MMTF fields as JSON, N, C-alpha, C and O atoms, coordinates in Angstrom:
{
  "mmtfVersion": "1.0.0",
  "mmtfProducer": "UNKNOWN",
  "numBonds": 419,
  "numAtoms": 420,
  "numGroups": 105,
  "numChains": 1,
  "numModels": 1,
  "chainsPerModel": [1],
  "groupsPerChain": [105],
  "chainIdList": ["A"],
  "bondAtomList": [4, 2, 8, 6, 12, 10, 16, 14, 20, 18, 24, 22, 28, 26, 32, 30, 36, 34, 40, 38, 44, 42, 48, 46, 52, 50, 56, 54, 60, 58, 64, 62, 68, 66, 72, 70, 76, 74, 80, 78, 84, 82, 88, 86, 92, 90, 96, 94, 100, 98, 104, 102, 108, 106, 112, 110, 116, 114, 120, 118, 124, 122, 128, 126, 132, 130, 136, 134, 140, 138, 144, 142, 148, 146, 152, 150, 156, 154, 160, 158, 164, 162, 168, 166, 172, 170, 176, 174, 180, 178, 184, 182, 188, 186, 192, 190, 196, 194, 200, 198, 204, 202, 208, 206, 212, 210, 216, 214, 220, 218, 224, 222, 228, 226, 232, 230, 236, 234, 240, 238, 244, 242, 248, 246, 252, 250, 256, 254, 260, 258, 264, 262, 268, 266, 272, 270, 276, 274, 280, 278, 284, 282, 288, 286, 292, 290, 296, 294, 300, 298, 304, 302, 308, 306, 312, 310, 316, 314, 320, 318, 324, 322, 328, 326, 332, 330, 336, 334, 340, 338, 344, 342, 348, 346, 352, 350, 356, 354, 360, 358, 364, 362, 368, 366, 372, 370, 376, 374, 380, 378, 384, 382, 388, 386, 392, 390, 396, 394, 400, 398, 404, 402, 408, 406, 412, 410, 416, 414],
  "bondOrderList": [1, 1, 1, 1, 1, 1, 1, 1, 1, 1, 1, 1, 1, 1, 1, 1, 1, 1, 1, 1, 1, 1, 1, 1, 1, 1, 1, 1, 1, 1, 1, 1, 1, 1, 1, 1, 1, 1, 1, 1, 1, 1, 1, 1, 1, 1, 1, 1, 1, 1, 1, 1, 1, 1, 1, 1, 1, 1, 1, 1, 1, 1, 1, 1, 1, 1, 1, 1, 1, 1, 1, 1, 1, 1, 1, 1, 1, 1, 1, 1, 1, 1, 1, 1, 1, 1, 1, 1, 1, 1, 1, 1, 1, 1, 1, 1, 1, 1, 1, 1, 1, 1, 1, 1],
  "groupList": [{"groupName": "MET", "atomNameList": ["N", "CA", "C", "O"], "elementList": ["N", "C", "C", "O"], "formalChargeList": [0, 0, 0, 0], "bondAtomList": [1, 0, 2, 1, 3, 2], "bondOrderList": [1, 1, 2], "singleLetterCode": "M", "chemCompType": "L-PEPTIDE LINKING"}, {"groupName": "ASP", "atomNameList": ["N", "CA", "C", "O"], "elementList": ["N", "C", "C", "O"], "formalChargeList": [0, 0, 0, 0], "bondAtomList": [1, 0, 2, 1, 3, 2], "bondOrderList": [1, 1, 2], "singleLetterCode": "D", "chemCompType": "L-PEPTIDE LINKING"}, {"groupName": "LYS", "atomNameList": ["N", "CA", "C", "O"], "elementList": ["N", "C", "C", "O"], "formalChargeList": [0, 0, 0, 0], "bondAtomList": [1, 0, 2, 1, 3, 2], "bondOrderList": [1, 1, 2], "singleLetterCode": "K", "chemCompType": "L-PEPTIDE LINKING"}, {"groupName": "ALA", "atomNameList": ["N", "CA", "C", "O"], "elementList": ["N", "C", "C", "O"], "formalChargeList": [0, 0, 0, 0], "bondAtomList": [1, 0, 2, 1, 3, 2], "bondOrderList": [1, 1, 2], "singleLetterCode": "A", "chemCompType": "L-PEPTIDE LINKING"}, {"groupName": "ASN", "atomNameList": ["N", "CA", "C", "O"], "elementList": ["N", "C", "C", "O"], "formalChargeList": [0, 0, 0, 0], "bondAtomList": [1, 0, 2, 1, 3, 2], "bondOrderList": [1, 1, 2], "singleLetterCode": "N", "chemCompType": "L-PEPTIDE LINKING"}, {"groupName": "ILE", "atomNameList": ["N", "CA", "C", "O"], "elementList": ["N", "C", "C", "O"], "formalChargeList": [0, 0, 0, 0], "bondAtomList": [1, 0, 2, 1, 3, 2], "bondOrderList": [1, 1, 2], "singleLetterCode": "I", "chemCompType": "L-PEPTIDE LINKING"}, {"groupName": "PHE", "atomNameList": ["N", "CA", "C", "O"], "elementList": ["N", "C", "C", "O"], "formalChargeList": [0, 0, 0, 0], "bondAtomList": [1, 0, 2, 1, 3, 2], "bondOrderList": [1, 1, 2], "singleLetterCode": "F", "chemCompType": "L-PEPTIDE LINKING"}, {"groupName": "GLU", "atomNameList": ["N", "CA", "C", "O"], "elementList": ["N", "C", "C", "O"], "formalChargeList": [0, 0, 0, 0], "bondAtomList": [1, 0, 2, 1, 3, 2], "bondOrderList": [1, 1, 2], "singleLetterCode": "E", "chemCompType": "L-PEPTIDE LINKING"}, {"groupName": "LEU", "atomNameList": ["N", "CA", "C", "O"], "elementList": ["N", "C", "C", "O"], "formalChargeList": [0, 0, 0, 0], "bondAtomList": [1, 0, 2, 1, 3, 2], "bondOrderList": [1, 1, 2], "singleLetterCode": "L", "chemCompType": "L-PEPTIDE LINKING"}, {"groupName": "THR", "atomNameList": ["N", "CA", "C", "O"], "elementList": ["N", "C", "C", "O"], "formalChargeList": [0, 0, 0, 0], "bondAtomList": [1, 0, 2, 1, 3, 2], "bondOrderList": [1, 1, 2], "singleLetterCode": "T", "chemCompType": "L-PEPTIDE LINKING"}, {"groupName": "GLN", "atomNameList": ["N", "CA", "C", "O"], "elementList": ["N", "C", "C", "O"], "formalChargeList": [0, 0, 0, 0], "bondAtomList": [1, 0, 2, 1, 3, 2], "bondOrderList": [1, 1, 2], "singleLetterCode": "Q", "chemCompType": "L-PEPTIDE LINKING"}, {"groupName": "PRO", "atomNameList": ["N", "CA", "C", "O"], "elementList": ["N", "C", "C", "O"], "formalChargeList": [0, 0, 0, 0], "bondAtomList": [1, 0, 2, 1, 3, 2], "bondOrderList": [1, 1, 2], "singleLetterCode": "P", "chemCompType": "L-PEPTIDE LINKING"}, {"groupName": "VAL", "atomNameList": ["N", "CA", "C", "O"], "elementList": ["N", "C", "C", "O"], "formalChargeList": [0, 0, 0, 0], "bondAtomList": [1, 0, 2, 1, 3, 2], "bondOrderList": [1, 1, 2], "singleLetterCode": "V", "chemCompType": "L-PEPTIDE LINKING"}, {"groupName": "SER", "atomNameList": ["N", "CA", "C", "O"], "elementList": ["N", "C", "C", "O"], "formalChargeList": [0, 0, 0, 0], "bondAtomList": [1, 0, 2, 1, 3, 2], "bondOrderList": [1, 1, 2], "singleLetterCode": "S", "chemCompType": "L-PEPTIDE LINKING"}, {"groupName": "ARG", "atomNameList": ["N", "CA", "C", "O"], "elementList": ["N", "C", "C", "O"], "formalChargeList": [0, 0, 0, 0], "bondAtomList": [1, 0, 2, 1, 3, 2], "bondOrderList": [1, 1, 2], "singleLetterCode": "R", "chemCompType": "L-PEPTIDE LINKING"}, {"groupName": "HIS", "atomNameList": ["N", "CA", "C", "O"], "elementList": ["N", "C", "C", "O"], "formalChargeList": [0, 0, 0, 0], "bondAtomList": [1, 0, 2, 1, 3, 2], "bondOrderList": [1, 1, 2], "singleLetterCode": "H", "chemCompType": "L-PEPTIDE LINKING"}, {"groupName": "GLY", "atomNameList": ["N", "CA", "C", "O"], "elementList": ["N", "C", "C", "O"], "formalChargeList": [0, 0, 0, 0], "bondAtomList": [1, 0, 2, 1, 3, 2], "bondOrderList": [1, 1, 2], "singleLetterCode": "G", "chemCompType": "PEPTIDE LINKING"}, {"groupName": "TRP", "atomNameList": ["N", "CA", "C", "O"], "elementList": ["N", "C", "C", "O"], "formalChargeList": [0, 0, 0, 0], "bondAtomList": [1, 0, 2, 1, 3, 2], "bondOrderList": [1, 1, 2], "singleLetterCode": "W", "chemCompType": "L-PEPTIDE LINKING"}, {"groupName": "TYR", "atomNameList": ["N", "CA", "C", "O"], "elementList": ["N", "C", "C", "O"], "formalChargeList": [0, 0, 0, 0], "bondAtomList": [1, 0, 2, 1, 3, 2], "bondOrderList": [1, 1, 2], "singleLetterCode": "Y", "chemCompType": "L-PEPTIDE LINKING"}, {"groupName": "CYS", "atomNameList": ["N", "CA", "C", "O"], "elementList": ["N", "C", "C", "O"], "formalChargeList": [0, 0, 0, 0], "bondAtomList": [1, 0, 2, 1, 3, 2], "bondOrderList": [1, 1, 2], "singleLetterCode": "C", "chemCompType": "L-PEPTIDE LINKING"}],
  "groupTypeList": [0, 1, 2, 3, 4, 5, 6, 7, 4, 8, 3, 2, 1, 8, 9, 7, 7, 10, 6, 7, 11, 8, 12, 10, 9, 1, 13, 12, 8, 12, 7, 14, 5, 5, 13, 2, 3, 15, 12, 9, 11, 12, 16, 7, 17, 18, 1, 10, 9, 14, 13, 7, 17, 12, 0, 12, 0, 10, 16, 3, 3, 2, 8, 7, 6, 3, 9, 16, 7, 12, 12, 13, 8, 2, 10, 16, 1, 18, 12, 4, 5, 16, 3, 15, 12, 2, 15, 14, 12, 3, 17, 9, 19, 7, 10, 9, 7, 9, 5, 17, 8, 3, 12, 15, 18],
  "groupIdList": [1, 2, 3, 4, 5, 6, 7, 8, 9, 10, 11, 12, 13, 14, 15, 16, 17, 18, 19, 20, 21, 22, 23, 24, 25, 26, 27, 28, 29, 30, 31, 32, 33, 34, 35, 36, 37, 38, 39, 40, 41, 42, 43, 44, 45, 46, 47, 48, 49, 50, 51, 52, 53, 54, 55, 56, 57, 58, 59, 60, 61, 62, 63, 64, 65, 66, 67, 68, 69, 70, 71, 72, 73, 74, 75, 76, 77, 78, 79, 80, 81, 82, 83, 84, 85, 86, 87, 88, 89, 90, 91, 92, 93, 94, 95, 96, 97, 98, 99, 100, 101, 102, 103, 104, 105],
  "secStructList": [7, 7, 7, 7, 7, 6, 6, 1, 1, 7, 7, 1, 7, 7, 1, 1, 7, 3, 3, 3, 3, 3, 3, 3, 7, 1, 1, 7, 3, 3, 3, 3, 3, 3, 3, 1, 1, 7, 7, 7, 7, 6, 6, 7, 7, 5, 7, 7, 1, 1, 7, 3, 3, 3, 3, 3, 3, 3, 1, 3, 3, 3, 3, 3, 3, 6, 6, 1, 7, 3, 3, 3, 3, 3, 6, 6, 7, 3, 3, 3, 3, 7, 6, 6, 7, 7, 3, 3, 3, 3, 3, 3, 7, 1, 1, 1, 7, 3, 3, 3, 3, 3, 3, 3, 7],
  "xCoordList": [-46.0, -44.642, -44.658, -45.285, -43.959, -43.821, -42.386, -41.451, -42.207, -40.874, -40.784, -41.691, -39.68, -39.447, -37.946, -37.162, -37.553, -36.148, -36.001, -36.706, -35.098, -34.948, -34.536, -34.75, -33.938, -33.458, -34.46, -34.198, -35.587, -36.576, -37.774, -38.001, -38.527, -39.76, -39.51, -40.267, -38.432, -38.145, -39.108, -39.475, -39.508, -40.404, -39.739, -38.549, -40.494, -39.981, -39.865, -38.917, -40.834, -40.859, -40.243, -40.846, -39.029, -38.353, -38.313, -37.354, -39.354, -39.468, -39.409, -38.781, -40.076, -40.067, -39.321, -39.371, -38.64, -38.005, -39.094, -40.183, -38.798, -39.782, -39.52, -38.395, -40.551, -40.488, -41.484, -42.689, -40.979, -41.835, -41.717, -40.676, -42.751, -42.711, -42.621, -43.379, -41.699, -41.557, -42.147, -42.782, -41.936, -42.486, -42.838, -42.047, -44.022, -44.413, -45.224, -46.21, -44.774, -45.504, -45.592, -45.169, -46.132, -46.2, -44.811, -44.626, -43.829, -42.512, -41.406, -40.324, -41.642, -40.574, -41.153, -42.254, -40.388, -40.7, -39.436, -38.382, -39.544, -38.462, -38.932, -40.006, -38.125, -38.56, -37.424, -36.247, -37.819, -36.899, -37.109, -38.237, -36.003, -36.042, -35.256, -34.152, -35.827, -35.149, -34.966, -35.926, -33.695, -33.33, -32.547, -31.867, -32.639, -31.787, -31.654, -32.549, -30.523, -30.239, -31.168, -31.351, -31.756, -32.628, -31.811, -30.855, -32.202, -31.606, -32.713, -33.795, -32.437, -33.339, -33.096, -31.944, -34.149, -33.937, -33.047, -33.139, -32.191, -31.284, -32.108, -33.13, -31.652, -32.345, -33.399, -33.905, -33.741, -34.693, -33.934, -32.931, -34.421, -33.754, -34.771, -35.897, -34.37, -35.146, -34.879, -33.728, -35.935, -35.843, -36.857, -37.981, -36.451, -37.357, -37.504, -36.56, -38.695, -38.966, -38.381, -38.213, -38.065, -37.462, -36.048, -35.725, -35.22, -33.893, -34.052, -35.074, -33.013, -33.038, -31.673, -30.645, -31.689, -30.502, -30.721, -31.757, -29.742, -29.92, -28.659, -27.54, -28.863, -27.762, -27.997, -29.124, -26.908, -26.972, -26.71, -25.625, -27.714, -27.605, -27.017, -26.336, -27.292, -26.815, -26.683, -27.448, -25.713, -25.548, -24.65, -23.783, -24.872, -24.056, -24.84, -25.758, -24.452, -25.154, -24.252, -23.229, -24.658, -24.008, -25.093, -26.077, -24.894, -25.772, -25.054, -23.866, -25.774, -25.231, -25.987, -27.213, -25.24, -25.839, -25.791, -24.934, -26.706, -26.787, -25.498, -25.239, -24.7, -23.4, -22.376, -21.312, -22.692, -21.765, -21.059, -20.427, -21.153, -20.512, -21.218, -22.446, -20.431, -20.953, -20.418, -19.218, -21.325, -20.958, -21.244, -22.382, -20.199, -20.345, -20.633, -19.981, -21.618, -22.016, -21.949, -22.454, -21.322, -21.296, -21.959, -22.36, -22.073, -22.724, -22.19, -20.984, -23.097, -22.734, -22.505, -22.482, -22.334, -22.127, -23.455, -24.504, -23.388, -24.584, -24.243, -23.087, -25.287, -25.144, -26.376, -27.485, -26.161, -27.261, -27.463, -26.545, -28.651, -28.959, -29.93, -31.037, -29.519, -30.37, -31.604, -31.633, -32.609, -33.818, -33.441, -32.589, -34.07, -33.896, -32.496, -32.127, -31.715, -30.444, -30.773, -31.122, -30.658, -31.055, -30.076, -28.859, -30.657, -29.845, -30.629, -31.846, -29.905, -30.529, -29.727, -28.555, -30.357, -29.655, -29.058, -29.785, -27.729, -27.031, -26.768, -26.603, -26.727, -26.431, -26.783, -26.57, -27.321, -27.435, -26.995, -27.093, -26.513, -25.954, -26.941, -28.137, -26.411, -27.237, -27.32, -28.287, -26.311, -26.228, -27.068, -27.527, -27.265, -28.007, -28.854, -28.63, -29.822, -30.659, -29.83, -29.006, -30.057, -29.522, -30.658, -31.738, -30.381, -31.384, -30.933, -29.861, -31.779, -31.525, -32.382, -33.487, -31.886, -32.69, -32.672, -31.613, -33.836, -33.939, -34.787, -35.833, -34.307, -35.045, -35.26, -34.308, -36.519, -36.895, -37.376, -38.255, -36.774, -37.117, -37.173, -37.448],
  "yCoordList": [0.178, -0.242, -1.723, -2.537, -2.055, -3.448, -3.885, -3.21, -5.003, -5.559, -6.886, -7.715, -7.079, -8.333, -8.517, -7.651, -9.646, -9.944, -10.371, -11.27, -9.738, -9.989, -11.428, -11.909, -12.125, -13.487, -14.556, -15.748, -14.15, -15.112, -15.211, -14.359, -16.283, -16.545, -16.577, -15.999, -17.263, -17.431, -18.444, -19.422, -18.212, -19.144, -20.51, -20.601, -21.555, -22.926, -23.317, -23.994, -22.885, -23.206, -22.046, -20.981, -22.267, -21.236, -21.61, -21.293, -22.282, -22.57, -21.267, -21.18, -20.264, -18.926, -17.992, -18.164, -17.017, -15.987, -15.253, -15.01, -14.903, -14.262, -12.768, -12.352, -11.964, -10.513, -10.129, -10.331, -9.571, -9.254, -7.775, -7.357, -6.981, -5.573, -5.466, -6.118, -4.645, -4.395, -3.044, -2.899, -2.049, -0.7, -0.213, -0.35, 0.354, 0.859, 2.134, 2.182, 3.177, 4.442, 4.827, 4.068, 5.987, 6.461, 6.691, 6.579, 7.013, 7.39, 6.383, 6.508, 5.389, 4.432, 3.035, 2.879, 2.046, 0.642, 0.006, 0.037, -0.568, -1.346, -2.787, -3.103, -3.661, -5.048, -6.011, -5.709, -7.186, -8.294, -9.205, -9.552, -9.582, -10.511, -11.743, -11.635, -12.905, -14.152, -14.953, -15.291, -15.245, -15.99, -17.228, -17.229, -18.262, -19.44, -20.075, -20.777, -19.812, -20.288, -19.647, -20.195, -18.496, -17.798, -16.828, -16.215, -16.706, -15.75, -15.136, -15.707, -13.974, -13.386, -14.115, -14.284, -14.547, -15.256, -14.463, -13.239, -15.188, -14.567, -13.757, -14.222, -12.556, -11.686, -10.797, -9.879, -11.058, -10.204, -9.256, -9.632, -8.022, -6.985, -6.272, -6.016, -5.954, -5.032, -3.633, -3.255, -2.876, -1.487, -0.715, -0.468, -0.343, 0.174, 1.688, 2.397, 2.168, 3.601, 4.35, 5.568, 3.619, 4.231, 3.686, 2.596, 4.447, 3.969, 2.881, 2.8, 2.036, 0.954, 0.838, 0.72, 0.875, 0.585, -0.82, -1.104, -1.709, -3.094, -3.602, -3.338, -4.338, -4.911, -6.41, -6.856, -7.182, -8.606, -8.75, -8.432, -9.231, -9.413, -10.788, -10.952, -11.77, -13.143, -13.756, -13.425, -14.652, -15.324, -14.531, -13.776, -14.714, -14.046, -13.987, -14.774, -13.025, -12.841, -12.114, -11.537, -12.16, -11.371, -10.648, -11.248, -9.349, -8.542, -8.247, -7.923, -8.362, -8.019, -6.81, -6.734, -5.873, -4.663, -4.731, -5.408, -4.034, -4.056, -3.563, -3.845, -2.837, -2.36, -3.482, -3.304, -4.647, -5.769, -5.91, -6.935, -4.905, -4.958, -5.996, -6.074, -6.787, -7.754, -7.36, -7.152, -7.261, -6.882, -8.06, -8.516, -8.549, -9.629, -9.025, -8.068, -9.593, -9.1, -10.23, -11.328, -9.945, -10.88, -10.191, -9.03, -10.899, -10.361, -8.98, -8.791, -8.017, -6.645, -5.723, -4.504, -6.276, -5.432, -4.837, -5.474, -3.612, -2.971, -2.19, -1.857, -1.91, -1.146, -0.266, -0.648, 0.916, 1.821, 1.814, 2.131, 1.456, 1.321, 2.429, 2.498, 3.288, 4.392, 3.922, 2.822, 4.77, 4.479, 4.233, 4.928, 3.258, 2.882, 2.368, 2.323, 1.982, 1.303, -0.179, -0.831, -0.696, -2.08, -3.04, -2.934, -3.991, -4.966, -6.258, -6.299, -7.306, -8.6, -9.317, -9.009, -10.272, -11.123, -12.265, -13.085, -12.313, -13.311, -14.601, -15.664, -14.508, -15.686, -15.392, -14.278, -16.386, -16.343, -17.694, -18.715, -17.684, -18.862, -20.038, -19.876, -21.209, -22.418, -23.103, -23.816, -22.897, -23.631, -23.026, -23.748, -21.735, -21.071, -19.955, -19.523, -19.506, -18.404, -17.126, -16.844, -16.373, -15.016, -14.097, -14.076, -13.345, -12.42, -11.006, -10.549, -10.342, -8.97, -8.015, -8.367, -6.816, -5.711, -4.676, -4.163, -4.375, -3.453, -2.253, -2.38, -1.078, 0.158, 0.788, 1.182, 0.872, 1.512, 2.918, 3.102, 3.912, 5.296, 6.166, 7.362],
  "zCoordList": [145.73, 145.429, 145.063, 145.741, 143.982, 143.564, 143.795, 143.363, 144.471, 144.703, 143.984, 144.065, 143.278, 142.561, 142.403, 142.789, 141.834, 141.593, 140.141, 139.683, 139.421, 137.986, 137.677, 136.564, 138.67, 138.462, 138.9, 138.739, 139.444, 139.939, 139.002, 138.143, 139.204, 138.445, 136.943, 136.164, 136.545, 135.122, 134.524, 135.175, 133.307, 132.617, 132.501, 132.202, 132.735, 132.6, 131.135, 130.737, 130.336, 128.908, 128.14, 128.008, 127.634, 126.847, 125.367, 124.663, 124.908, 123.48, 122.697, 121.642, 123.238, 122.664, 123.61, 124.828, 123.056, 123.86, 124.645, 124.125, 125.896, 126.763, 126.887, 127.164, 126.683, 126.835, 127.926, 127.769, 129.039, 130.174, 130.545, 131.051, 130.307, 130.716, 132.236, 132.954, 132.72, 134.156, 134.523, 135.568, 133.655, 133.809, 132.415, 131.482, 132.277, 130.956, 131.119, 131.854, 130.404, 130.334, 128.853, 127.981, 128.585, 127.202, 126.61, 125.398, 127.465, 126.946, 127.205, 126.631, 128.049, 128.362, 128.605, 129.132, 128.21, 128.492, 129.057, 128.422, 130.244, 130.839, 130.825, 131.336, 130.236, 130.163, 130.462, 130.261, 130.951, 131.122, 129.921, 129.574, 129.297, 128.167, 128.584, 129.118, 128.338, 128.678, 127.39, 126.699, 127.093, 125.891, 126.297, 127.324, 125.509, 125.682, 124.304, 123.832, 123.678, 122.317, 121.287, 120.201, 121.613, 120.665, 119.816, 120.29, 118.577, 117.65, 116.816, 116.684, 116.257, 115.279, 113.961, 113.561, 113.284, 112.018, 111.05, 110.958, 110.338, 109.369, 108.368, 107.864, 108.095, 107.147, 107.788, 107.143, 109.061, 109.768, 110.684, 111.29, 110.778, 111.568, 112.437, 112.01, 113.661, 114.471, 113.923, 113.71, 113.699, 113.241, 114.081, 113.644, 115.276, 116.287, 116.197, 115.849, 116.513, 116.449, 117.638, 117.583, 118.728, 119.914, 120.106, 119.635, 120.792, 121.17, 122.223, 122.904, 122.345, 123.33, 123.995, 123.329, 125.315, 126.116, 126.651, 127.253, 126.433, 126.85, 127.545, 127.104, 128.645, 129.427, 129.593, 129.81, 129.485, 129.797, 131.294, 131.781, 132.008, 133.459, 133.798, 134.81, 132.934, 133.114, 131.735, 130.829, 131.569, 130.286, 129.355, 129.795, 128.066, 127.048, 125.747, 125.515, 124.896, 123.625, 122.64, 123.009, 121.377, 120.331, 119.555, 119.124, 119.386, 118.554, 117.252, 117.245, 116.159, 114.845, 114.322, 114.414, 113.777, 113.22, 111.7, 111.132, 111.044, 109.579, 108.935, 107.765, 109.685, 109.186, 109.093, 108.501, 109.681, 109.715, 111.048, 111.305, 111.897, 113.213, 114.095, 114.113, 114.82, 115.783, 117.158, 117.334, 118.125, 119.477, 120.401, 120.505, 121.07, 122.048, 123.41, 123.83, 124.097, 125.41, 126.431, 126.196, 127.559, 128.678, 129.862, 129.767, 130.967, 132.152, 132.499, 132.659, 132.614, 132.974, 131.795, 131.966, 130.593, 129.411, 128.951, 129.043, 128.459, 127.926, 126.668, 126.409, 125.896, 124.663, 124.503, 124.878, 123.941, 123.64, 122.126, 121.369, 121.697, 120.272, 119.896, 120.429, 118.986, 118.559, 117.8, 117.249, 117.785, 117.013, 115.554, 115.001, 114.945, 113.542, 113.201, 112.027, 114.205, 113.943, 113.825, 114.809, 112.621, 112.378, 113.038, 112.882, 113.787, 114.512, 114.685, 114.504, 115.039, 115.296, 116.363, 116.58, 117.03, 117.98, 117.168, 116.607, 117.112, 116.307, 117.078, 116.478, 118.427, 119.248, 120.694, 121.173, 121.394, 122.851, 123.392, 122.711, 124.612, 125.27, 125.232, 125.473, 124.926, 124.882, 126.241, 126.511, 127.113, 128.373, 129.499, 130.384, 129.471, 130.539, 129.933, 128.802, 130.706, 130.24, 130.152, 131.022, 129.11, 129.03, 129.475, 128.884, 130.528, 131.06, 130.698, 131.095, 129.943, 129.486, 130.293, 130.706, 130.521, 131.015, 129.897, 129.535, 129.357, 128.225, 128.604, 129.241, 128.194, 128.409, 127.028, 126.354, 126.63, 125.361, 125.707, 126.549, 125.032, 125.364, 124.126, 124.224]
}
């Protein structure tokens, strides 16, 4: 059994967005993502082969979809993104870390 806390042991250097696998099998990946003022470069889109359920545990963010829809997320908000639904991170909070819990399935 592994015990940890999603809010502890945050990276000190957030020059780059942090992706940390928490559980990984052939069929599922659960990861903690830590962002602080990170965005996906304009014109680049995530186009993932698996669906992704993602929740903002702390902070805030905006996801933009290729359809033009923008979804604002605050603490506790989550969204389920189907496989091959093109999306990007349009904004994350500059003042504090945005901690995401993502499940790829």
